[in-house]
N, C-alpha and C positions, 0 to 999 in steps of 0.2 A: 941537849935534846933528850926527851924521854923516850921510852921504848915504843909508845903508841905512835909518836911522830915518825920514828924510824920505820916502823912497820908500814905506815901509810906511804912513806916515800918509796919503800921497797915495792909495795903493791902497785903504785903508779908507774914506777920504772919498769916493771914487768910488762905493762901495756905498751910503753914506749919501745921497749926492746922487741916485742912481738910485731908492732906496726913497722918498725924499721926492717925487720926480717922479711915481712911480707913485701914491702916495697923493693928490697934488694932482690928477692927471688923474682918478682915481676919484671924488674929491670933486666935481669939476666935472661929471662925467657924472651923478652921483647928484643933485646940485642941479638940473641941467638937466631931468632926468626928473621930479623933484618939481614943478618950475615948470610943465612941460608938462601934467602931470596936474591941477594946480590950475587952470590956464586952462580945461581941458576941463570940469572940474567946475563952474566958474563959468558956462560957456556952458550946460551942462545945467540948472543952477538957473534961469538966465534963461528958458530955453525952458519949463520947468515953470511958472514964474510967469506967463508969457504965456498958457499953456494954461489955467491957473486963472482968470485975468482974463477970457479969452474965454468960459469956461463960466458965469461969474457974470453976463455981460451978457445 
């Protein structure tokens, strides 16, 4: 391969790397958000269970 071909491949791979990075960051943010919401829902469920138990007493 000549230098021009290698430069073109390197140029295109930089875009692939950038796109991959954006997707991975987006996935991390999405999964973090889902995890945070799940913990909040679990806390709410526990509070509701406690309220129900107190009313039964």
